C-alpha positions, 0 to 999 in steps of 0.5 A: 617303435614301429615308426620310421626314424630320420636323423637330422643334424642340427647345429647350435650357433653360439656367441660368447657374451663377456661381462668382465675382461677376465671372464673365460668364454664357454667355447664353441659348442656343437649340438646333435639333436635327434628329430623323430616323427610320431603319429597320433591324432595330429602330427607333432615334432619332438626334439630331444637335446643333450649338450655339454657346457664348458665353463672355467673361471681358472679357480676351480668353478667353486660356487658356479651356478647356471641360469637358462632362459628357456623354462623347458631346459636346465643345466644338470650337475654334470654341466649338461644342457638337458630338456625337461620335456619335449619341445614342440617347435624348432628355432628355439633361442635361449641363453645359458648364464654362468656366474660365481664370485670370480666370473660371469659369462653368458652363451646364446644357443640357437636350435635350428631344425629342418622342416619335417618330411612326409613319413611313410606310414599306413593309411596316412597320406604323405605330409607336405609342408608349405613353403614358409619364411622363418625369422627366429628371434635374435639376440645381440649383446650391447657394447660389442667391440669392433670389428663390425658387422657381426652375424647375429642370426639367419632368416630361413626360407625352405623354398629359397631359389637362386633367383630369390633375394632377402629384404629387411625393413623397419626401424634399425634397417631402412628407417631411423636409426638406419643401418643398425642391421643388415641382411645378406640378400642371398644367405639370409644372415642378419648382421649388426653393424655398430655398437648398441646401447640397451638402455637407449633401445632395448629391442628392434622390430623389423620385417623380412621378406623374399622377392624374385629378381624383378622385385615380386614378393615371393614370401613374407613379410614376417616380423623379425624381433631383435633383443639387445642383451644387457651388460652390466655397464651402468652403476647404481645411482642415488637420487641425491648425493646427501640424505638427511634423517632424524632419530629421537634419542633413547629410541629402541633398537631397530627403529627405522631412521630413513630409507636410501635407495638407488636406481640402476639403468640395466635390465631389471630382470637380470642381476645387473640391476639387482642392488644390495646396500651396505654401510662402509663408514660411520663418522664419528665411530663413537660410542660404537662403530656400528650404531646403524644398520642398513637392510641390504635389499630395502635400504632401510637404515635402523638403529642397532645401538642400545637405547641407553647409549643413544643419549644425546647429552652424552654422545660425542656429537648429535650428528652422525655421517654414514657412507652408503654403497649400493652395489649391483649383481646382488652385491658380489665383488664383480658388481658396480657401485654407487655411493651417497652420504646419510647425515643422521641427527640425534634429536632431543627429548625432554629428559632433563628438567631445568634447574636454577643455578642458585637457590636464592637471588637478591636485588635492590629496587628504587621505589617508584621505578619500573623495569627489570630488577634481576635476571634468574639463570637456569641450566638445562642440558636439552637441545637449545633449539627445542621446547625441551630447553626453552624455559617458562617462569612463573611467580607462585608466591609473594606477589598478591598485588601483582607488582612483578612480572617474569618473562623468558629471555629468548636468547639465553633462557634467563628469567627477567623479573620486572617491576610492573607496578611502582613499589612504595618504600613507605608501604613495604620495604622487603618483598620475598618471591617464590619462582618456578621454572618449567619447560615448554614441552612436557617432561618424559614420564620418568623425569620430574621437576625437583627442588632445583626447579624453584628459587627464592628472590629477595627484593629490597625497596630503596627510599627515593624522594618522591614528588608531591601527588595531587588529589583529586587529579584532575580537579574539576570546577565550574565557573561563569565566563567574564567573572571579575579579575582576581576571582577565586577559581580553585584550591589545589591539594597536593601531598608528599608521599615521603611522610617521614621527611616532613617536607614543604610544598610550593605550587606553580603554573606549568601550563596555562594556554590563555594566561587566565590564571595565577596560583598562590605558591604556598596556599595553592589557591587559583585566581583569575588574572584575565577574563574567562571567555567561553568562546575562546579557541582555547576552550573545548566543549566548554572546558578550559584545562590548565596544569600546575606543578607542586615541588617539595624542598628535599635535598634533591627536590622532586615535583609532581603535576596536577590538572585543573579543568574549568567548566565555563558557563555561558554569559550573553556577551555575543550579539547574534548575526544573520546568515547568509550575508548574500541572497538572491531574489527574482524580479518577478515578485511571485518568485521572490522569496529567500530564507535567512537565519540567525546565529550566535556564538553563545549557547542556550539560553543566550542564543535562539530563538532569534527575532529577525526584522527589517531595519528602521530606515523609512520605506523599506516595508513597502518593498520588502517583507520579513516574516518568521519561519521558525525559532531560528529562520525568517523569510524575506519577500520582495513585494514589488518589482525592482530593477536588476541590481545589487541592494544592501538590505538592513536587518535587525536580529535579536537573541533570547538572552537576559538581557537580549542582545541585538545586532543591526546588520546588512545583507546583500540582495541580488535582484536577478532575472528568473526564466525557466527555472534559471536565475540570471544575475549577469546584469545586476548593478550594485547601487549605493549612496556615497556621501562626500563631506565636501559641501555636497552629497554625490550620488554615485553608482558603481557597477559590478558583475554578478560573478564574484570573480569579475569586478568592474571599477567605474569612475564618475566625474561631476562638477559641483560649485566649480570643483570637479569630483570623481567617485570611484566605486567597486 
């Protein structure tokens, strides 16, 4: 065209990236690029590339494929790197990745172009580029081997002068991790100084700048990005070393059993981390070595065996172990591998009905006994740990009175047929039961219960000498307490269930807590041998209980027991008494009132209402007054002031029995000082009369404190008729 052309030589900088010790390098490549300037509405840079790529795997390069990291470039069938469209910038960095089943190699391509010069064109002013510091994106392989440092790229400054120097800062340069990268202060070459690990740090962001010798900033700073290229240096790792899965027997082909996935720490954008899964071992390998299949990409393990062959009861084992291998590089031979184990359990479904081992079971049972009579055995081919094996038994005929019960033995699945109500030989000698067995879990639709799931049980009742039976039991009678000794109480009635043996019965007292009763051993009549006392501690709620025994005369005598309950009616044989036995009154007559009540061990009508009155001693009515409050209580009032002391007040209490009983008793009255709602009995003196039958009567006083725990003894001496007597009171 009419535009002027300029040719600029550009160099392609490349480093060989080896991922396998046997890979061959692509070799050193040189690229001649033609730079043309064209005029349009704006100035643009068009870069045309043509590059021959050399790759040799020493095996003919069969199946060789290339990948180019830049979307605007590709490697054609003649192994030339060509541009798909114009590239609008210099400084392009790309990678060429060649791979087949024998080799895997990668090359880095840097395209370096000079800043455009001003073209000579009509009506256009010469174009002058401004000074610009250019830091192309750089790439470095992880796991590079010494020696170090290694140059990985160059930072360019078109206006670089002799007194200018390059500087680099940031994480990886002068910040932690320090010293990973360095820059040639004169040429701008960037070098790596040590081996890198992409899985630790995948990229570095640095800053470069240009200063003069005095340190004055000339250009920048600009960002410098360094990417760490991945190598396939990490094996796939399963999260667990052993996995467990289950599949139901008879499941259709293609049933998903479980999923196993591994992780690879390499770059997920590259094939270094693209995994494929494979089953390398199945144990056992019967009935087929390929009972399961794993999806190479998803890791889903599915069944490939026929549902008919996937029968838990016919398989050599219920657990299969698979060794799973995960391999990166899409499963190619050059990929790294990781392994794990999968244990698959074939679970049971209820496809076998339980069957009795015998159609008829027999047992003998003693009459009158209870407990397990016979164990019924069954066969079930299903898994013993499931409801498909556990049996449920039921009695479907022959037990109208519910004398029997059947339960499952959880250890061996047997049916334990028990007698829960004693059997009677004299009533029924033979019992025929029909038993059915089922599983806890329902059977699958195509399986049903057959005739072998039912069985017949014959029970023969053996005759046993049974003990006599009392009727009624308990026997209840009502008697008055204090009836005469030898009085008739009751007639015991006992019969022998063994009616065919015509045995006789004798009676005896088995338990008589108060020893009040006797029994005629032949007739069974019960009489009193002591007074019946309703108030006895052996009587509860007016009832006295005794137990009697009846024994037959069989070859092996048997006995039975019966209970006699005597309801005792009350007789007025207990005099009433006053409660409480100690009361307190105040010296001040207007406050001197106390309440006492009557009590009686007898019950109505031999107890209250009670009549309480003063004793017959003369002069009491001048000091004390007793008045009725209600049917059970009376009020005692002090009629005149008395000195603080303790007095014995005689009272008479009478019950309402026919005839009534009276009781003369004394209560202790403490006369105390009462002030401000407080009663002070600390100075009370107990006064009483002691009669000494030694010619004379002595009056003596014994003083005691009101407090019940303080007791004072006073000895008073007195001389009578030449003799000295000492009276001690407490």
